[in-house]
All heavy atoms as an XYZ file, in Angstrom:
867
protein
N      12.196      7.964      7.552
C      12.504      6.581      7.912
C      11.484      5.610      7.336
O      10.373      5.998      7.009
C      12.420      6.612      9.443
C      11.461      7.706      9.735
C      11.673      8.733      8.655
N      11.883      4.377      7.246
C      10.962      3.320      6.838
C      10.310      2.740      8.078
O      10.935      2.614      9.118
C      11.707      2.205      6.122
C      12.278      2.622      4.805
C      13.008      1.461      4.176
N      13.541      1.870      2.902
C      14.294      1.113      2.154
N      14.618     -0.102      2.562
N      14.737      1.535      1.005
N       9.061      2.371      7.936
C       8.344      1.719      9.022
C       7.768      0.424      8.480
O       6.986      0.435      7.538
C       7.190      2.613      9.531
O       7.735      3.851      9.976
C       6.453      1.954     10.661
N       8.207     -0.702      9.029
C       7.697     -2.015      8.628
C       7.033     -2.666      9.824
O       7.615     -2.715     10.907
C       8.830     -2.922      8.137
C       9.521     -2.420      6.904
C      10.822     -1.971      6.960
C       8.861     -2.397      5.685
C      11.466     -1.505      5.832
C       9.501     -1.936      4.550
C      10.801     -1.484      4.623
N       5.832     -3.186      9.627
C       5.089     -3.831     10.702
C       4.574     -5.180     10.227
O       4.306     -5.372      9.040
C       3.901     -2.957     11.121
C       4.230     -1.543     11.577
C       2.960     -0.719     11.682
C       4.970     -1.573     12.887
N       4.419     -6.090     11.155
C       3.811     -7.381     10.838
C       2.293     -7.245     10.902
O       1.754     -6.516     11.734
C       4.270     -8.445     11.832
N       1.627     -7.952     10.025
C       0.185     -8.120     10.109
C      -0.026     -9.479     10.752
O       0.465    -10.487     10.253
C      -0.485     -8.077      8.725
C      -0.241     -6.735      8.046
C      -1.980     -8.376      8.843
C      -0.700     -6.689      6.589
N      -0.730     -9.496     11.889
C      -0.940    -10.759     12.592
C      -2.428    -11.064     12.728
O      -3.258    -10.167     12.799
C      -0.306    -10.739     13.992
O      -0.926     -9.714     14.771
C       1.191    -10.488     13.924
N      -2.712    -12.342     12.761
C      -4.071    -12.839     12.991
C      -3.963    -13.922     14.052
O      -3.263    -14.923     13.847
C      -4.691    -13.399     11.700
C      -6.053    -13.992     11.968
C      -4.774    -12.327     10.615
N      -4.607    -13.721     15.188
C      -4.528    -14.676     16.300
C      -3.081    -15.011     16.650
O      -2.703    -16.175     16.778
C      -5.313    -15.953     15.972
C      -6.787    -15.684     15.753
O      -7.327    -14.782     16.437
O      -7.396    -16.361     14.901
N      -2.261    -13.974     16.769
C      -0.839    -14.099     17.104
C      -0.028    -14.893     16.084
O       1.056    -15.391     16.387
C      -0.654    -14.706     18.503
C      -1.165    -13.778     19.594
O      -1.036    -12.547     19.425
O      -1.681    -14.282     20.596
N      -0.552    -15.007     14.882
C       0.158    -15.702     13.802
C       0.513    -14.680     12.724
O      -0.323    -13.857     12.341
C      -0.738    -16.794     13.213
C      -0.089    -17.581     12.103
C      -1.021    -18.642     11.543
O      -2.181    -18.738     11.910
N      -0.505    -19.444     10.633
N       1.748    -14.718     12.231
C       2.160    -13.811     11.158
C       1.332    -14.086      9.912
O       1.243    -15.219      9.451
C       3.633    -13.979     10.863
N       0.699    -13.038      9.389
C      -0.145    -13.178      8.206
C       0.395    -12.382      7.027
O       0.052    -12.664      5.882
C      -1.572    -12.709      8.530
N       1.227    -11.387      7.300
C       1.748    -10.549      6.227
C       2.566     -9.419      6.788
O       2.994     -9.445      7.943
N       2.755     -8.396      5.972
C       3.527     -7.240      6.380
C       2.998     -5.983      5.731
O       2.340     -6.033      4.689
N       3.290     -4.848      6.358
C       2.843     -3.557      5.847
C       3.844     -2.510      6.288
O       4.479     -2.651      7.342
C       1.417     -3.233      6.335
C       0.835     -2.039      5.582
C       1.380     -3.036      7.848
C      -0.676     -1.910      5.730
N       3.997     -1.467      5.494
C       4.921     -0.413      5.871
C       4.753      0.831      5.044
O       4.097      0.826      4.011
N       5.337      1.907      5.555
C       5.380      3.164      4.817
C       6.829      3.637      4.775
O       7.587      3.447      5.716
C       4.491      4.259      5.458
C       3.032      3.919      5.305
C       4.828      4.497      6.901
N       7.166      4.237      3.656
C       8.491      4.822      3.507
C       8.313      6.309      3.232
O       7.731      6.693      2.215
C       9.271      4.169      2.369
C      10.652      4.779      2.206
C      11.503      4.029      1.215
O      11.262      2.880      0.904
N      12.523      4.690      0.719
N       8.808      7.116      4.172
C       8.721      8.563      4.023
C       9.748      9.029      3.001
O      10.815      8.433      2.854
C       8.972      9.243      5.358
C       8.059      8.840      6.512
C       8.445      9.590      7.770
C       6.605      9.065      6.179
N       9.418     10.105      2.334
C      10.356     10.712      1.388
C      11.016     11.924      2.034
O      10.602     12.360      3.113
C       9.624     11.107      0.103
C       9.100      9.930     -0.644
N       9.898      8.935     -1.153
C       7.831      9.577     -0.950
C       9.148      8.028     -1.753
N       7.885      8.386     -1.630
N      12.008     12.446      1.361
C      12.676     13.621      1.906
C      12.714     14.723      0.852
O      12.129     14.593     -0.217
C      14.082     13.282      2.411
C      14.976     12.688      1.342
O      14.612     12.716      0.153
O      16.057     12.188      1.687
N      13.364     15.805      1.197
C      13.548     16.952      0.323
C      12.197     17.474     -0.181
O      11.286     17.640      0.618
C      14.515     16.591     -0.819
C      15.099     17.822     -1.501
O      15.159     18.906     -0.876
O      15.497     17.714     -2.684
N      12.035     17.675     -1.454
C      10.812     18.285     -1.974
C       9.610     17.352     -1.886
O       8.462     17.810     -1.975
C      10.989     18.776     -3.430
C      12.044     19.867     -3.494
C      11.328     17.628     -4.366
N       9.848     16.057     -1.678
C       8.747     15.092     -1.538
C       8.513     14.691     -0.090
O       7.887     13.672      0.189
C       9.037     13.851     -2.391
C       9.025     14.135     -3.867
C       9.293     12.890     -4.693
O       9.910     11.936     -4.178
O       8.891     12.891     -5.867
N       8.956     15.500      0.838
C       8.867     15.140      2.254
C       7.445     15.098      2.795
O       7.225     14.651      3.916
C       9.737     16.068      3.096
C       9.290     17.512      3.110
C      10.311     18.388      3.859
N      10.015     19.798      3.714
C      10.433     20.563      2.708
N      11.186     20.049      1.747
N      10.126     21.846      2.675
N       6.457     15.543      2.029
C       5.053     15.457      2.452
C       4.381     14.185      1.927
O       3.185     13.992      2.110
C       4.253     16.709      2.014
C       4.787     17.941      2.724
C       4.281     16.866      0.499
N       5.166     13.314      1.289
C       4.643     12.085      0.700
C       5.299     10.854      1.304
O       6.443     10.901      1.754
C       4.902     12.058     -0.820
O       4.171     13.041     -1.474
N       4.552      9.746      1.266
C       5.091      8.458      1.708
C       4.522      7.376      0.809
O       3.396      7.478      0.326
C       4.719      8.182      3.159
N       5.313      6.327      0.595
C       4.863      5.181     -0.187
C       4.434      4.066      0.753
O       5.128      3.737      1.716
C       5.963      4.676     -1.116
C       5.493      3.537     -1.993
C       6.495      3.119     -3.049
O       7.604      3.694     -3.100
O       6.174      2.197     -3.827
N       3.305      3.476      0.451
C       2.744      2.364      1.210
C       3.016      1.066      0.471
O       2.873      0.990     -0.749
C       1.227      2.572      1.347
C       0.398      1.391      1.836
C       0.672      1.120      3.300
C      -1.079      1.668      1.608
N       3.400      0.047      1.217
C       3.558     -1.284      0.657
C       2.977     -2.318      1.613
O       2.986     -2.108      2.834
N       2.443     -3.399      1.083
C       1.849     -4.431      1.941
C       1.765     -5.741      1.178
O       1.803     -5.770     -0.053
C       0.447     -4.014      2.423
C      -0.512     -3.682      1.306
C      -1.337     -4.648      0.766
C      -0.550     -2.411      0.775
C      -2.193     -4.352     -0.275
C      -1.392     -2.097     -0.261
C      -2.220     -3.070     -0.782
O      -3.052     -2.771     -1.830
N       1.687     -6.816      1.949
C       1.440     -8.144      1.375
C       0.715     -8.972      2.425
O       0.773     -8.680      3.621
C       2.741     -8.819      0.935
C       3.666     -9.156      2.065
C       4.613     -8.343      2.630
C       3.722    -10.392      2.789
N       5.251     -9.005      3.658
C       4.722    -10.262      3.785
C       3.029    -11.594      2.699
C       5.037    -11.289      4.662
C       3.349    -12.606      3.591
C       4.344    -12.451      4.544
N       0.014     -9.977      1.957
C      -0.739    -10.841      2.855
C      -0.632    -12.262      2.341
O      -0.794    -12.511      1.142
C      -2.214    -10.403      2.893
C      -3.074    -10.980      4.003
C      -2.599    -10.515      5.372
C      -4.524    -10.568      3.799
N      -0.348    -13.190      3.221
C      -0.251    -14.597      2.847
C      -1.588    -15.125      2.330
O      -2.659    -14.751      2.826
N      -1.518    -15.985      1.350
C      -2.718    -16.492      0.684
C      -3.769    -17.095      1.622
O      -4.966    -16.889      1.399
C      -2.323    -17.506     -0.393
C      -3.460    -17.863     -1.310
C      -3.017    -18.683     -2.504
O      -1.808    -18.816     -2.755
O      -3.919    -19.205     -3.192
N      -3.391    -17.798      2.699
C      -4.433    -18.339      3.587
C      -5.301    -17.256      4.234
O      -6.374    -17.553      4.754
C      -3.647    -19.106      4.653
C      -2.330    -19.400      4.031
C      -2.054    -18.257      3.089
N      -4.849    -15.994      4.181
C      -5.570    -14.907      4.841
C      -6.332    -14.006      3.869
O      -6.950    -13.029      4.281
C      -4.588    -14.081      5.678
C      -3.881    -14.896      6.713
C      -2.619    -15.425      6.457
C      -4.481    -15.178      7.924
C      -1.963    -16.193      7.400
C      -3.831    -15.955      8.883
C      -2.573    -16.461      8.620
N      -6.294    -14.343      2.586
C      -6.974    -13.530      1.579
C      -8.493    -13.588      1.762
O      -9.045    -14.571      2.247
C      -6.639    -14.022      0.190
C      -5.206    -13.828     -0.237
C      -4.187    -13.244      0.469
C      -4.627    -14.243     -1.472
N      -3.025    -13.272     -0.252
C      -3.265    -13.883     -1.451
C      -5.127    -14.889     -2.598
C      -2.413    -14.132     -2.524
C      -4.280    -15.137     -3.661
C      -2.926    -14.760     -3.618
N      -9.157    -12.510      1.336
C     -10.613    -12.494      1.269
C     -11.330    -12.331      2.599
O     -12.531    -12.563      2.678
N     -10.600    -11.898      3.615
C     -11.218    -11.766      4.956
C     -11.219    -10.327      5.465
O     -11.547    -10.077      6.614
C     -10.490    -12.679      5.941
C     -10.662    -14.146      5.563
C      -9.769    -15.132      6.276
N      -9.536    -14.888      7.678
C      -8.649    -15.563      8.400
N      -7.930    -16.524      7.843
N      -8.471    -15.302      9.670
N     -10.825     -9.373      4.620
C     -10.811     -7.973      5.025
C      -9.604     -7.577      5.855
O      -9.531     -6.449      6.345
N      -8.657     -8.463      5.994
C      -7.486     -8.212      6.839
C      -6.590     -7.139      6.229
O      -6.160     -6.203      6.921
C      -6.705     -9.517      7.083
C      -7.590    -10.499      7.848
C      -5.393     -9.257      7.806
C      -7.100    -11.930      7.822
N      -6.313     -7.239      4.943
C      -5.453     -6.254      4.294
C      -6.102     -4.875      4.307
O      -5.434     -3.870      4.567
C      -5.132     -6.678      2.860
N      -7.398     -4.828      4.051
C      -8.095     -3.542      4.071
C      -8.012     -2.902      5.451
O      -7.727     -1.709      5.582
C      -9.568     -3.727      3.653
O      -9.598     -4.272      2.325
C     -10.320     -2.414      3.676
N      -8.230     -3.674      6.493
C      -8.137     -3.142      7.859
C      -6.729     -2.642      8.152
O      -6.550     -1.583      8.778
C      -8.553     -4.211      8.863
N      -5.720     -3.385      7.710
C      -4.336     -2.983      7.953
C      -3.987     -1.703      7.193
O      -3.330     -0.808      7.741
C      -3.387     -4.114      7.556
N      -4.429     -1.598      5.941
C      -4.150     -0.393      5.147
C      -4.843      0.819      5.778
O      -4.229      1.886      5.909
C      -4.561     -0.590      3.675
C      -4.553      0.742      2.918
C      -3.629     -1.584      3.001
N      -6.081      0.675      6.179
C      -6.784      1.784      6.831
C      -6.057      2.206      8.107
O      -5.873      3.400      8.369
C      -8.224      1.388      7.165
C      -9.138      1.340      5.973
C     -10.546      0.924      6.407
C     -11.492      0.865      5.233
N     -12.852      0.448      5.642
N      -5.649      1.237      8.901
C      -5.000      1.539     10.181
C      -3.664      2.249      9.983
O      -3.377      3.254     10.659
C      -4.816      0.263     10.994
N      -2.830      1.763      9.080
C      -1.516      2.393      8.911
C      -1.646      3.747      8.237
O      -0.871      4.665      8.509
C      -0.504      1.478      8.182
C       0.919      1.960      8.507
C      -0.762      1.436      6.687
C       2.010      0.993      8.147
N      -2.651      3.909      7.373
C      -2.882      5.216      6.744
C      -3.266      6.248      7.807
O      -2.688      7.338      7.856
C      -3.985      5.110      5.674
O      -3.550      4.190      4.657
C      -4.275      6.459      5.040
N      -4.206      5.899      8.667
C      -4.610      6.807      9.746
C      -3.426      7.122     10.654
O      -3.198      8.280     11.028
C      -5.752      6.199     10.564
C      -7.061      6.128      9.805
O      -7.195      6.787      8.752
O      -7.954      5.392     10.271
N      -2.673      6.086     11.016
C      -1.517      6.269     11.893
C      -0.467      7.175     11.244
O       0.063      8.086     11.893
C      -0.910      4.914     12.242
C       0.364      5.025     13.009
C       0.521      5.242     14.347
C       1.692      4.974     12.464
N       1.859      5.316     14.672
C       2.594      5.157     13.529
C       2.190      4.782     11.171
C       3.973      5.157     13.343
C       3.566      4.779     10.990
C       4.440      4.970     12.071
N      -0.151      6.946      9.971
C       0.891      7.732      9.301
C       0.489      9.201      9.183
O       1.314     10.095      9.417
C       1.190      7.140      7.924
N      -0.772      9.454      8.852
C      -1.223     10.850      8.773
C      -1.196     11.524     10.140
O      -0.911     12.706     10.249
C      -2.630     10.937      8.168
C      -2.663     10.918      6.659
C      -3.594     10.131      6.005
C      -1.801     11.690      5.896
C      -3.653     10.114      4.619
C      -1.845     11.681      4.510
C      -2.773     10.895      3.873
N      -1.491     10.780     11.200
C      -1.482     11.349     12.547
C      -0.068     11.525     13.101
O       0.165     12.391     13.946
C      -2.287     10.457     13.499
N       0.879     10.736     12.619
C       2.226     10.709     13.184
C       3.209     11.609     12.447
O       4.115     12.173     13.060
C       2.759      9.258     13.182
O       1.820      8.437     13.895
C       4.122      9.148     13.831
N       3.061     11.736     11.142
C       4.017     12.476     10.318
C       3.313     13.634      9.609
O       2.107     13.567      9.367
C       4.652     11.541      9.278
C       5.319     10.338      9.882
C       4.752      9.081      9.748
C       6.506     10.458     10.591
C       5.361      7.959     10.300
C       7.129      9.345     11.145
C       6.546      8.096     11.001
N       4.042     14.668      9.222
C       3.438     15.808      8.523
C       3.226     15.507      7.031
O       3.788     16.156      6.149
C       4.450     16.933      8.754
C       5.764     16.235      8.845
C       5.460     14.908      9.536
N       2.405     14.520      6.755
C       2.173     14.073      5.387
C       0.913     14.702      4.806
O      -0.052     14.952      5.524
C       2.006     12.544      5.347
C       3.206     11.724      5.793
C       2.832     10.258      5.883
C       4.373     11.934      4.835
N       0.927     14.903      3.496
C      -0.280     15.315      2.779
C      -0.737     14.238      1.813
O      -1.835     14.315      1.281
C      -0.047     16.618      1.987
O       0.996     16.402      1.029
C       0.326     17.760      2.916
N       0.124     13.222      1.611
C      -0.173     12.222      0.594
C       0.510     10.898      0.926
O       1.673     10.868      1.308
C       0.341     12.746     -0.745
C       0.325     11.809     -1.890
C       1.030     12.501     -3.081
N       1.053     11.627     -4.212
C       0.040     11.465     -5.052
N      -1.067     12.134     -4.876
N       0.129     10.632     -6.061
N      -0.245      9.811      0.768
C       0.306      8.457      0.856
C      -0.125      7.752     -0.413
O      -1.291      7.836     -0.812
C      -0.213      7.710      2.103
C       0.157      8.480      3.383
C       0.357      6.291      2.149
C      -0.473      7.918      4.642
N       0.817      7.068     -1.038
C       0.487      6.411     -2.300
C       0.997      4.970     -2.316
O       1.857      4.594     -1.534
C       1.045      7.196     -3.494
C       2.556      7.150     -3.589
C       3.194      6.190     -4.354
C       3.337      8.076     -2.901
C       4.571      6.140     -4.430
C       4.716      8.040     -2.974
C       5.324      7.066     -3.746
O       6.695      7.016     -3.815
N       0.417      4.188     -3.229
C       0.828      2.799     -3.417
C       0.795      2.494     -4.911
O       0.025      3.098     -5.658
C      -0.107      1.858     -2.661
N       1.629      1.535     -5.317
C       1.716      1.188     -6.737
C       1.587     -0.331     -6.939
O       2.567     -1.013     -7.221
C       3.015      1.730     -7.386
C       2.944      3.226     -7.574
C       4.235      1.390     -6.559
N       0.378     -0.861     -6.806
C       0.204     -2.298     -7.030
C       0.362     -2.646     -8.512
O       0.173     -1.790     -9.384
C      -1.234     -2.545     -6.565
C      -1.927     -1.250     -6.816
C      -0.895     -0.196     -6.518
N       0.701     -3.898     -8.759
C       0.751     -4.372    -10.138
C      -0.654     -4.351    -10.727
O      -1.626     -4.698    -10.045
C       1.303     -5.799    -10.207
C       2.711     -5.937     -9.714
C       3.025     -6.889     -8.761
C       3.729     -5.125    -10.194
C       4.322     -7.031     -8.302
C       5.032     -5.255     -9.742
C       5.327     -6.211     -8.788
N      -0.762     -3.961    -11.980
C      -2.069     -3.928    -12.648
C      -2.660     -5.332    -12.769
O      -3.871     -5.477    -12.920
C      -1.939     -3.280    -14.026
N      -1.824     -6.339    -12.673
C      -2.284     -7.731    -12.752
C      -2.826     -8.239    -11.424
O      -3.171     -9.409    -11.313
C      -1.118     -8.636    -13.202
O      -0.012     -8.436    -12.311
C      -0.696     -8.311    -14.635
N      -2.907     -7.364    -10.412
C      -3.384     -7.752     -9.086
C      -4.616     -6.925     -8.697
O      -4.526     -5.998     -7.889
C      -2.261     -7.575     -8.052
C      -2.614     -8.144     -6.706
O      -3.762     -8.442     -6.420
N      -1.613     -8.275     -5.855
N      -5.775     -7.251     -9.257
C      -6.976     -6.462     -8.960
C      -7.396     -6.524     -7.493
O      -8.004     -5.584     -6.983
C      -8.048     -7.051     -9.874
C      -7.566     -8.417    -10.216
C      -6.054     -8.336    -10.198
N      -7.068     -7.594     -6.788
C      -7.434     -7.680     -5.371
C      -6.692     -6.607     -4.562
O      -7.275     -5.992     -3.667
C      -7.126     -9.066     -4.829
N      -5.437     -6.375     -4.875
C      -4.680     -5.356     -4.170
C      -5.232     -3.965     -4.476
O      -5.329     -3.108     -3.589
C      -3.203     -5.433     -4.550
O      -2.440     -4.579     -3.735
N      -5.614     -3.735     -5.718
C      -6.231     -2.460     -6.088
C      -7.538     -2.263     -5.323
O      -7.836     -1.165     -4.841
C      -6.465     -2.402     -7.589
N      -8.308     -3.316     -5.182
C      -9.584     -3.237     -4.458
C      -9.358     -2.915     -2.977
O     -10.120     -2.154     -2.386
C     -10.360     -4.545     -4.612
C     -11.719     -4.527     -3.994
C     -12.677     -3.630     -4.766
N     -13.956     -3.595     -4.059
C     -14.583     -2.501     -3.705
N     -14.088     -1.317     -4.015
N     -15.716     -2.557     -3.053
N      -8.311     -3.478     -2.382
C      -7.976     -3.152     -0.993
C      -7.768     -1.642     -0.859
O      -8.278     -1.005      0.069
C      -6.713     -3.922     -0.536
C      -6.123     -3.319      0.730
C      -7.034     -5.388     -0.338
N      -7.020     -1.065     -1.775
C      -6.754      0.374     -1.717
C      -8.035      1.179     -1.899
O      -8.281      2.150     -1.178
C      -5.711      0.750     -2.771
C      -4.316      0.194     -2.490
C      -3.440      0.286     -3.720
C      -3.674      0.910     -1.309
N      -8.862      0.779     -2.856
C     -10.117      1.489     -3.080
C     -11.014      1.441     -1.845
O     -11.600      2.457     -1.456
C     -10.843      0.902     -4.297
C     -10.119      1.197     -5.598
C     -10.632      0.378     -6.769
O     -11.562     -0.444     -6.596
O     -10.085      0.570     -7.877
N     -11.109      0.279     -1.215
C     -11.936      0.143     -0.011
C     -11.344      0.905      1.169
O     -12.054      1.202      2.129
C     -12.123     -1.331      0.354
C     -12.987     -2.088     -0.649
C     -13.394     -3.474     -0.209
C     -12.319     -4.311      0.355
N     -12.705     -5.703      0.628
N     -10.059      1.241      1.087
C      -9.377      1.964      2.159
C      -9.361      3.476      1.924
O      -8.717      4.204      2.670
C      -7.948      1.448      2.301
O      -7.959      0.074      2.611
N     -10.037      3.943      0.880
C     -10.128      5.379      0.630
C      -9.112      5.933     -0.343
O      -9.008      7.151     -0.507
N      -8.356      5.077     -1.009
C      -7.381      5.522     -1.999
C      -8.061      5.673     -3.361
O      -9.016      4.960     -3.669
C      -6.226      4.520     -2.107
C      -5.259      4.588     -0.949
C      -5.638      4.192      0.327
C      -3.961      5.058     -1.127
C      -4.758      4.261      1.398
C      -3.068      5.126     -0.057
C      -3.479      4.724      1.192
O      -2.607      4.803      2.242
N      -7.546      6.589     -4.172
C      -8.103      6.883     -5.488
C      -7.086      6.538     -6.571
O      -5.900      6.861     -6.434
C      -8.459      8.378     -5.585
O      -9.384      8.699     -4.550
C      -9.060      8.724     -6.931
N      -7.557      5.909     -7.631
C      -6.690      5.603     -8.773
C      -6.351      6.905     -9.487
O      -7.245      7.644     -9.898
C      -7.391      4.647     -9.736
C      -6.626      4.298    -11.015
C      -5.324      3.573    -10.705
C      -7.500      3.468    -11.944
N      -5.059      7.182     -9.620
C      -4.612      8.398    -10.296
C      -4.010      8.129    -11.668
O      -4.071      8.985    -12.542
C      -3.559      9.120     -9.452
C      -4.097      9.682     -8.172
C      -3.085     10.528     -7.432
O      -1.862     10.391     -7.677
O      -3.516     11.308     -6.584
N      -3.412      6.951    -11.847
C      -2.729      6.712    -13.117
C      -2.439      5.228    -13.312
O      -2.398      4.450    -12.369
C      -1.421      7.491    -13.178
N      -2.221      4.891    -14.555
C      -1.693      3.586    -14.936
C      -0.292      3.855    -15.471
O      -0.125      4.605    -16.429
C      -2.563      2.939    -16.006
C      -2.047      1.592    -16.439
C      -2.945      0.986    -17.526
N      -2.757     -0.439    -17.542
C      -3.567     -1.324    -16.966
N      -4.663     -0.915    -16.359
N      -3.300     -2.608    -17.020
N       0.698      3.275    -14.817
C       2.081      3.476    -15.226
C       2.459      2.310    -16.139
O       2.743      1.204    -15.666
C       2.984      3.582    -13.993
C       2.558      4.736    -13.106
S       3.614      5.059    -11.681
C       3.693      3.482    -10.888
N       2.419      2.572    -17.417
C       2.595      1.526    -18.416
C       4.023      1.003    -18.444
O       4.975      1.767    -18.415
C       2.207      2.074    -19.783
C       0.720      2.444    -19.829
C       0.281      3.141    -21.098
N       0.802      2.477    -22.274
C       1.310      3.149    -23.305
N       1.362      4.456    -23.303
N       1.757      2.478    -24.352
N       4.117     -0.352    -18.448
C       5.388     -1.048    -18.615
C       6.453     -0.551    -17.634
O       7.591     -0.312    -18.004
C       5.860     -0.942    -20.056
C       4.858     -1.550    -21.035
C       5.277     -1.472    -22.490
N       6.606     -2.014    -22.743
C       6.909     -3.308    -22.910
N       5.959     -4.213    -22.845
N       8.145     -3.686    -23.155
N       6.068     -0.391    -16.362
C       6.939      0.231    -15.366
C       7.603     -0.741    -14.408
O       8.362     -0.319    -13.539
C       6.136      1.257    -14.568
O       5.041      0.638    -13.924
N       7.307     -2.046    -14.527
C       7.884     -3.014    -13.586
C       8.110     -4.352    -14.292
O       7.525     -4.617    -15.348
C       6.949     -3.212    -12.401
N       8.962     -5.158    -13.688
C       9.194     -6.517    -14.185
C       8.781     -7.488    -13.100
O       9.211     -7.374    -11.945
C      10.662     -6.744    -14.564
C      11.055     -5.829    -15.718
C      10.900     -8.205    -14.914
C      12.508     -5.937    -16.115
N       7.938     -8.440    -13.447
C       7.487     -9.478    -12.498
C       7.536    -10.802    -13.244
O       6.953    -10.952    -14.314
C       6.058     -9.174    -12.029
C       5.428    -10.273    -11.223
C       5.372     -9.930     -9.778
C       4.534    -10.991     -9.071
N       4.966    -11.269     -7.767
N       8.216    -11.774    -12.650
C       8.358    -13.099    -13.257
C       8.845    -13.015    -14.707
O       8.369    -13.734    -15.580
C       7.027    -13.855    -13.184
C       6.578    -14.098    -11.753
O       7.455    -14.263    -10.882
O       5.360    -14.115    -11.510
N       9.779    -12.096    -14.946
C      10.394    -11.967    -16.265
C       9.558    -11.234    -17.297
O       9.972    -11.121    -18.452
N       8.388    -10.720    -16.911
C       7.535     -9.992    -17.852
C       7.426     -8.532    -17.442
O       7.284     -8.221    -16.254
C       6.132    -10.599    -17.896
C       6.099    -11.987    -18.493
C       4.670    -12.447    -18.706
O       3.751    -12.023    -18.023
N       4.493    -13.341    -19.659
N       7.477     -7.648    -18.424
C       7.292     -6.231    -18.167
C       5.788     -5.975    -18.062
O       5.024     -6.365    -18.946
C       7.909     -5.373    -19.289
C       7.651     -3.897    -19.047
C       9.414     -5.646    -19.389
N       5.375     -5.361    -16.945
C       3.945     -5.158    -16.683
C       3.667     -3.724    -16.242
O       4.580     -2.974    -15.899
C       3.423     -6.135    -15.606
C       4.168     -5.942    -14.283
C       3.527     -7.575    -16.083
C       3.609     -6.732    -13.117
N       2.390     -3.385    -16.237
C       1.945     -2.077    -15.782
C       1.773     -2.082    -14.257
O       1.542     -3.126    -13.651
C       0.581     -1.717    -16.386
C       0.606     -1.562    -17.895
O       1.693     -1.619    -18.505
O      -0.488     -1.382    -18.469
N       1.868     -0.883    -13.686
C       1.521     -0.666    -12.288
C       0.434      0.398    -12.242
O       0.300      1.207    -13.160
C       2.733     -0.176    -11.484
C       3.817     -1.221    -11.330
C       4.964     -0.670    -10.515
O       5.048     -0.881     -9.320
N       5.855      0.065    -11.165
N      -0.332      0.396    -11.175
C      -1.373      1.385    -10.964
C      -0.932      2.313     -9.840
O      -0.362      1.856     -8.850
C      -2.693      0.712    -10.590
C      -3.191     -0.309    -11.596
C      -4.435     -1.027    -11.050
C      -3.488      0.335    -12.944
N      -1.200      3.579     -9.981
C      -0.846      4.559     -8.961
C      -2.109      4.969     -8.213
O      -3.021      5.560     -8.792
C      -0.182      5.795     -9.576
C       0.116      6.966     -8.641
C       1.057      6.543     -7.517
C       0.675      8.132     -9.407
N      -2.168      4.594     -6.947
C      -3.282      4.948     -6.057
C      -2.740      5.910     -5.003
O      -1.611      5.758     -4.557
C      -3.837      3.721     -5.354
C      -4.807      2.925     -6.176
C      -4.381      1.941     -7.045
C      -6.172      3.173     -6.069
C      -5.276      1.211     -7.800
C      -7.089      2.449     -6.834
C      -6.633      1.468     -7.686
O      -7.526      0.750     -8.435
N      -3.576      6.870     -4.586
C      -3.150      7.793     -3.536
C      -4.305      8.162     -2.623
O      -5.468      8.157     -3.029
C      -2.547      9.063     -4.150
N      -3.934      8.479     -1.400
C      -4.853      9.020     -0.400
C      -4.269     10.366     -0.014
O      -3.114     10.444      0.424
C      -4.952      8.089      0.804
S      -6.153      8.634      2.039
N      -5.049     11.423     -0.203
C      -4.571     12.774      0.053
C      -5.317     13.342      1.243
O      -6.544     13.259      1.299
C      -4.763     13.668     -1.198
C      -4.315     15.087     -0.921
C      -4.023     13.080     -2.383
N      -4.568     13.887      2.189
C      -5.196     14.489      3.365
C      -5.725     15.847      2.999
O      -5.163     16.628      2.323
C      -4.197     14.603      4.508
C      -4.852     15.205      5.709
C      -4.082     15.274      6.980
N      -2.653     15.086      6.943
C      -1.953     14.857      8.022
N      -2.528     14.759      9.173
N      -0.665     14.695      7.940
């Protein structure tokens, strides 16, 4: 199942975070996704949310791996993952389209 949660600051919506479990041969893996509104950037909020949902997902589901694929053009998102214990595994060249441009994505993972 997919799990989507709000990220809140002082009872105000600041962003969102979620994990999507896989099935069949990839049932030990889940994809992490998150976003944070610009007024909340630079305060450690995303890092805290990523750490919390990672710990929760590993404790709740029989996972061995959680991964995320931020755009290579978003170094702040990559830094959030690094500070949360994720490791860069690959650069997926020309794997996404954003604002009409084909761009790279980075593959980060946290392995239990």
